[in-house]
C-alpha positions in Angstrom: -98.8 61.7 47.0 -99.0 59.9 43.7 -101.6 57.2 43.4 -102.4 54.4 41.0 -105.8 52.7 41.0 -106.0 49.2 39.5 -109.7 48.5 38.6 -111.2 45.2 37.7 -109.4 41.9 38.4 -105.8 42.4 37.5 -102.4 41.3 38.7 -99.6 43.8 39.3 -96.4 41.7 39.2 -92.9 42.8 40.1 -89.9 40.7 39.5 -87.1 42.8 40.8 -87.3 46.3 42.4 -90.4 47.8 43.9 -90.3 51.4 45.1 -93.6 52.2 46.7 -93.6 56.0 47.3 -97.3 56.6 46.7 -100.6 54.8 47.0 -101.5 51.6 45.1 -105.2 51.0 45.2 -106.0 47.4 44.4 -109.7 47.7 43.5 -112.0 44.8 43.1 -110.0 41.5 43.0 -106.7 43.1 41.8 -103.6 41.7 43.5 -100.0 42.6 44.0 -97.5 39.8 43.3 -93.9 40.2 44.2 -91.9 37.2 43.0 -89.0 35.5 44.6 -86.6 38.0 43.0 -88.6 41.1 44.0 -87.6 43.4 46.8 -89.6 46.2 48.3 -87.3 49.2 48.9 -86.8 49.5 52.6 -87.0 53.3 52.6 -90.4 53.3 50.8 -93.1 55.1 52.7 -96.0 54.3 50.3 -99.0 52.1 50.9 -101.6 49.8 49.3 -105.3 49.5 49.7 -106.8 46.1 49.4 -110.5 45.2 50.0 -112.0 42.0 51.3 -115.5 41.1 52.3 -116.5 39.3 55.5 -119.9 38.2 56.6 -121.9 41.0 58.3 -123.8 38.8 60.7 -123.0 39.9 64.3 -123.1 36.2 65.5 -120.8 34.8 62.8 -117.0 34.5 62.9 -114.6 35.2 60.1 -111.0 34.1 60.3 -108.7 36.9 59.1 -105.1 37.7 58.3 -103.8 41.0 57.1 -101.9 41.6 53.8 -100.5 44.8 55.2 -98.7 46.3 58.2 -98.1 49.7 59.6 -96.3 52.2 57.5 -92.5 52.6 58.0 -89.4 50.6 57.4 -88.3 48.8 60.5 -86.2 45.7 61.0 -88.0 43.7 63.6 -88.3 40.4 65.3 -92.0 39.5 65.4 -93.8 38.6 68.5 -93.7 34.9 67.6 -90.0 34.7 67.6 -89.4 34.5 63.8 -87.2 37.1 62.1 -89.1 38.5 59.2 -88.4 40.7 56.1 -87.3 44.2 57.2 -90.4 45.7 55.4 -92.9 43.5 57.2 -94.5 45.3 60.2 -97.3 44.4 62.6 -100.9 45.1 61.8 -103.6 46.1 64.3 -107.3 45.8 63.8 -107.9 49.5 64.4 -106.3 50.1 61.0 -109.3 48.7 59.2 -111.6 50.9 57.2 -115.0 50.3 55.8 -115.8 50.2 52.0 -116.1 54.0 51.9 -112.7 54.5 53.5 -114.0 55.5 56.9 -112.2 54.0 59.9 -114.1 51.2 61.5 -115.7 51.9 64.9 -115.5 49.5 67.8 -117.8 48.6 70.7 -117.3 46.7 74.0 -120.9 45.4 73.7 -121.5 41.8 72.5 -122.7 43.4 69.3 -123.7 46.9 68.1 -125.0 47.8 64.7 -122.2 49.1 62.4 -119.4 48.5 64.8 -116.8 45.7 65.4 -117.3 44.2 68.9 -114.0 43.8 70.7 -115.5 40.8 72.6 -114.7 38.4 69.7 -111.2 39.4 68.8 -108.9 36.3 69.3 -105.8 34.5 68.1 -104.7 31.0 68.7 -101.0 30.2 68.6 -99.6 26.7 69.4 -102.5 25.7 71.6 -104.1 22.5 72.7 -107.6 23.4 74.0 -110.3 25.9 73.9 -108.7 27.8 76.8 -105.6 28.6 74.7 -107.4 31.3 72.7 -105.7 34.6 73.3 -107.8 37.8 73.6 -106.9 40.7 71.3 -107.8 44.4 71.4 -108.1 46.7 68.4 -104.7 48.0 69.2 -102.9 44.6 69.6 -99.9 44.2 67.4 -100.6 41.2 65.1 -97.4 39.9 63.4 -97.5 39.2 59.6 -99.0 35.7 58.9 -100.8 35.4 62.2 -104.6 34.8 62.0 -107.3 36.4 64.1 -111.1 36.1 64.6 -113.7 38.7 64.3 -117.5 38.8 64.1 -119.6 40.9 61.8 -120.9 44.5 62.2 -124.6 43.8 61.6 -124.8 46.2 58.7 -127.4 45.6 56.0 -126.7 42.8 53.6 -124.8 39.6 54.0 -121.4 41.1 53.5 -119.3 43.8 55.1 -116.5 45.2 53.1 -113.2 46.1 54.8 -110.2 48.0 53.5 -106.7 46.9 54.6 -104.5 50.0 54.2 -100.8 49.9 54.9 -97.4 48.6 53.8 -97.7 45.4 51.8 -96.2 42.2 53.3 -93.5 40.7 51.1 -90.8 38.0 51.1 -90.1 35.3 53.7 -92.4 35.4 56.8 -91.8 33.0 59.6 -94.2 32.0 62.4 -92.8 30.2 65.4 -94.1 26.6 65.7 -94.0 25.0 69.1 -95.2 21.4 69.3 -96.4 21.8 72.9 -98.0 18.3 73.1 -94.4 16.9 72.8 -95.1 14.0 70.5 -92.9 12.8 67.6 -94.7 14.2 64.6 -97.1 11.3 63.9 -99.7 12.4 66.5 -102.4 12.7 64.0 -102.6 9.0 63.9 -102.8 8.5 67.6 -103.8 11.5 69.8 -107.0 13.5 70.4 -105.1 16.5 71.8 -103.2 18.1 69.0 -101.1 21.3 68.8 -102.8 23.7 66.4 -102.1 27.2 65.4 -104.1 29.9 63.5 -102.1 31.5 60.7 -103.1 33.1 57.4 -102.2 34.3 53.9 -100.0 37.3 54.7 -99.9 38.7 51.1 -102.0 41.0 48.9 -102.3 38.1 46.5 -103.7 34.6 46.5 -101.6 31.8 48.1 -101.0 28.4 46.5 -102.0 26.0 49.3 -100.0 23.1 47.8 -96.8 25.1 47.7 -97.3 26.3 51.2 -97.8 22.7 52.4 -94.8 21.4 50.5 -92.5 24.1 51.9 -93.5 23.3 55.5 -93.3 19.5 55.2 -89.6 19.6 54.1 -90.1 17.4 51.1 -86.7 18.4 49.9 -85.3 16.3 52.7 -87.8 13.5 52.3 -90.2 15.0 54.8 -87.8 14.0 57.6 -88.6 17.0 59.8 -92.1 18.4 58.9 -93.3 21.4 60.8 -97.0 20.9 60.0 -99.1 17.8 59.5 -100.0 19.1 56.1 -103.8 19.7 56.1 -105.3 23.2 56.2 -108.6 23.7 58.1 -110.9 26.5 57.0 -113.7 27.5 59.4 -117.1 28.2 57.8 -120.0 29.5 59.8 -123.3 29.1 57.9 -126.0 29.7 60.5 -126.8 30.7 64.0 -128.1 33.6 66.0 -126.4 33.2 69.3 -123.1 34.1 71.0 -123.1 30.9 73.0 -120.3 28.6 71.9 -122.6 25.5 72.1 -125.0 27.1 69.6 -122.5 28.0 66.9 -123.4 26.4 63.6 -120.3 25.8 61.5 -117.5 23.4 60.6 -114.1 23.0 58.9 -113.3 22.4 55.2 -110.0 20.8 54.3 -107.2 21.3 51.9 -104.1 19.0 51.4 -101.9 17.7 48.7 -104.4 15.0 47.8 -107.6 17.0 47.4 -110.0 19.4 49.1 -113.2 18.6 51.0 -116.0 20.7 52.3 -117.2 20.7 55.9 -119.7 18.1 57.1 -123.2 19.4 56.4 -125.5 19.1 59.4 -129.2 18.4 58.8 -130.5 21.7 60.1 -128.7 23.8 57.4 -131.2 25.7 55.2 -130.4 24.8 51.6 -131.4 27.6 49.2 -131.5 25.2 46.2 -131.9 21.5 47.1 -131.8 20.5 43.4 -128.2 21.8 43.1 -126.3 18.8 44.2 -123.0 20.5 43.6 -123.6 23.2 46.2 -125.6 22.1 49.2 -125.3 25.3 51.3 -121.7 25.1 52.3 -118.5 25.7 50.3 -115.8 23.5 48.9 -112.3 25.0 49.2 -110.0 25.3 46.2 -106.2 24.9 46.3 -105.8 28.6 46.5 -106.2 30.8 49.5 -107.5 34.4 48.9 -106.3 37.6 50.3 -107.1 37.9 54.0 -107.9 34.2 54.6 -106.8 32.7 57.9 -106.8 29.0 58.7 -105.6 26.3 61.2 -102.8 23.9 60.8 -101.5 21.2 63.1 -97.9 21.6 64.4 -95.9 18.4 64.6 -92.4 19.6 65.2 -90.7 22.7 66.7 -89.4 25.2 64.1 -90.8 28.0 61.9 -93.9 27.9 59.6 -92.8 29.6 56.4 -94.6 31.8 54.0 -92.6 33.0 50.9 -93.1 34.8 47.6 -92.8 31.4 45.8 -96.2 30.5 47.2 -97.9 33.7 45.7 -100.2 33.4 42.7 -102.9 35.4 40.9 -106.3 33.7 41.4 -109.6 35.4 41.3 -112.5 34.9 43.6 -114.9 36.0 40.9 -114.0 32.9 38.9 -114.1 30.7 42.1 -110.4 30.1 41.7 -110.0 31.0 45.4 -112.8 31.0 47.9 -113.0 33.3 50.9 -114.9 31.5 53.6 -117.7 34.0 54.4 -120.9 33.1 52.5 -122.7 30.0 51.2 -122.3 30.3 47.4 -119.2 28.8 45.7 -118.1 26.1 43.3 -114.9 24.1 43.4 -112.4 24.8 40.7 -111.6 21.7 38.7 -107.9 21.4 39.4 -105.8 18.5 38.2 -102.7 18.0 40.3 -100.2 17.0 37.6 -96.5 17.5 37.3 -95.0 17.5 33.9 -91.6 18.4 32.5 -90.3 18.4 29.0 -86.8 17.7 30.0 -86.0 14.1 29.1 -83.8 13.8 32.2 -86.7 14.6 34.6 -89.2 11.9 35.3 -92.8 12.8 34.7 -94.9 12.3 37.9 -98.3 10.8 37.2 -101.2 12.9 38.6 -103.0 12.0 41.8 -106.1 9.9 41.1 -109.0 10.8 43.4 -112.5 9.5 44.2 -114.7 11.9 46.1 -117.6 10.0 47.8 -120.7 11.5 49.3 -122.8 10.0 52.0 -126.4 11.4 52.2 -128.6 10.8 55.2 -132.3 10.9 55.1 -132.3 13.6 57.8 -130.5 16.0 55.4 -126.9 15.6 56.6 -124.1 14.9 54.1 -120.5 14.0 54.3 -117.9 14.1 51.5 -114.7 12.1 51.9 -111.8 11.6 49.5 -109.6 8.7 48.5 -106.4 9.4 46.5 -104.0 7.1 44.7 -100.5 7.7 43.4 -97.0 6.3 43.0 -95.7 8.7 45.6 -98.1 7.9 48.5 -98.5 4.8 50.6 -101.3 2.9 52.4 -99.8 4.2 55.7 -99.6 7.7 57.0 -98.3 10.3 54.4 -97.6 13.8 55.7 -99.4 16.4 53.6 -101.6 13.8 51.9 -103.7 12.3 54.8 -105.8 14.7 56.8 -109.1 15.7 58.3 -109.0 13.3 61.3 -112.4 13.4 63.0 -112.1 13.8 66.8 -115.8 14.7 67.4 -117.9 12.3 65.4 -121.2 13.7 64.0 -124.4 11.7 64.5 -124.2 10.1 61.1 -120.8 9.8 59.3 -118.7 7.8 56.9 -115.0 8.2 56.1 -111.9 6.0 55.4 -109.9 4.7 58.4 -106.2 5.1 59.2 -104.7 3.5 62.3 -108.2 3.2 63.8 -109.1 6.9 63.2 -111.6 8.3 60.7 -110.0 10.5 58.0 -111.8 12.8 55.6 -108.9 12.8 53.1 -106.6 9.8 52.7 -104.0 8.8 50.1 -102.9 5.3 49.1 -100.6 3.5 46.8 -101.9 3.0 43.2 -105.2 1.2 42.6 -104.9 -2.5 42.1 -107.3 -5.4 42.0 -106.2 -6.5 45.4 -106.6 -3.2 47.2 -109.3 -3.1 49.9 -110.1 0.1 51.8 -111.9 -0.1 55.1 -114.6 2.5 55.8 -115.6 4.1 59.1 -119.4 4.3 59.6 -121.6 5.6 62.3 -125.4 5.8 62.3 -127.7 7.6 64.7 -130.5 5.2 63.9 -133.9 5.6 62.1 -132.2 6.9 58.9 -131.7 5.7 55.4 -128.4 6.3 53.6 -127.2 6.9 50.1 -123.5 6.5 49.1 -122.5 7.8 45.7 -119.4 9.1 43.8 -119.5 12.9 43.8 -116.4 13.3 41.6 -113.6 11.4 39.8 -110.3 13.0 38.9 -107.8 11.3 36.6 -109.7 8.0 36.7 -111.4 6.6 33.7 -115.2 6.8 33.9 -115.4 3.1 33.0 -113.2 2.0 35.9 -115.0 -0.5 38.2 -115.3 0.8 41.8 -117.2 -1.4 44.2 -118.9 -1.0 47.5 -118.4 -4.2 49.4 -121.2 -4.6 51.9 -120.1 -7.3 54.3 -123.4 -7.3 56.2 -125.4 -8.0 53.0 -122.6 -10.1 51.5 -122.7 -8.3 48.1 -120.6 -6.1 45.9 -122.2 -3.0 44.3 -120.5 -1.4 41.3 -121.0 2.2 42.3 -119.1 3.7 39.3 -121.3 1.9 36.8 -124.6 1.2 38.5 -125.0 4.4 40.5 -125.6 5.2 44.1 -125.8 2.5 46.8 -128.9 2.7 49.1 -128.9 1.1 52.5 -130.2 1.3 56.0 -128.4 0.7 59.3 -129.0 0.3 63.0 -127.8 2.8 65.5 -124.1 2.6 66.4 -120.6 2.3 65.0 -119.8 -0.4 62.4 -116.3 -0.3 60.9 -116.6 -3.9 59.6 -119.5 -3.5 57.2 -118.2 -1.4 54.3 -115.1 -1.6 52.1 -114.0 0.0 48.8 -112.6 -2.5 46.4 -111.7 -2.6 42.7 -112.6 -6.2 41.7 -115.5 -8.4 42.7 -116.0 -12.1 43.4 -119.8 -12.1 43.5 -121.7 -9.0 42.3 
């Protein structure tokens, strides 16, 4: 059995023919990238080893997806109805090993030191409510691209290392999408009950979230038949010492074609460094999903959710280019979404302009929300660009509004002096608030951006004069605040 160990953070890239007869050990953050022209020889009996770290706390969930399957070349139809590459085989959780290469042990107890509890192994496929979670066992066959949940082992330290050992997933992977709520694809604007499914990066390399979203919104056909709504939800659990659902402390970060946004920060989160305003205890996603990362998407039409080699990229967690949602420390990569082409016959698309606002509450809660502007988006609903609709409102919150619903990320047509953007606002009472700009992308720092406070009858130039401080009475007030780009009476 021949073996090759790739140490450090390196990419092994194959563009044509990959015959894996031995063992490829991808140490550290090394990754295997097979491009769109790369085939894994079907008769290959070799394997890869790929490590990933999850949080070790026995009360905290991680969302996982496997980059490998069982050994052996078998043409199969996966258990979600999509026909996948002949080399892609199901994974089961009993295949996991710890960082030393020892097979993981399991327990039927709620938690047991050093073991994975089988009480918390679940998947969620094309479901509507909490009761649509499906129980898994360590031996359950999990198709490539399907996500699952698991809690920590309780071992010392904040992280538990796992080794995924098996045949690397490659090529086109399809996950059956069933829009069981039966609406017409625009339900994000209207409904509270949405069809969602848990899927995940199926490859031993990072995944470009934008490419994944574009491939599944059918932009080649003008987005006429999108399979997903276009926003990725990443669960992050940051606190809690209970197995009771009502006592979980976590939330969802968001990725779509406009931007990324971190989860709402509740006031009871312990912040290690309160002076670090760029990292307040929870993480901001990047546009790249690391190995093993599972996530939720909303299904808006029947069909197949597609992963393919064109979505694979080499991005390193050590450089915060991709962020696995397991711990509290990370920084957002500064990514400018810009499309350029030197061919004179191809139009150059201007980059998305974004404003990331942050609302701070005197009780310690914070919310970031994003407004984007481009020539390719509208002031109405844009699949892939508008997302993060809030269905369970926190005690204090502020976002933009679309069709009466609060959205964490919303795209618009280009900035103009006439544009006026309504803001959703809810106050629990007895708090003071600060609204500020957390980040500008592709917008001149001298650009005037105003908070229009209709209650106070004033305009505040938040881009030039700094944060806006205000107080509010308890309740919802969607008439008070607007974002505008010119003023009549500062």
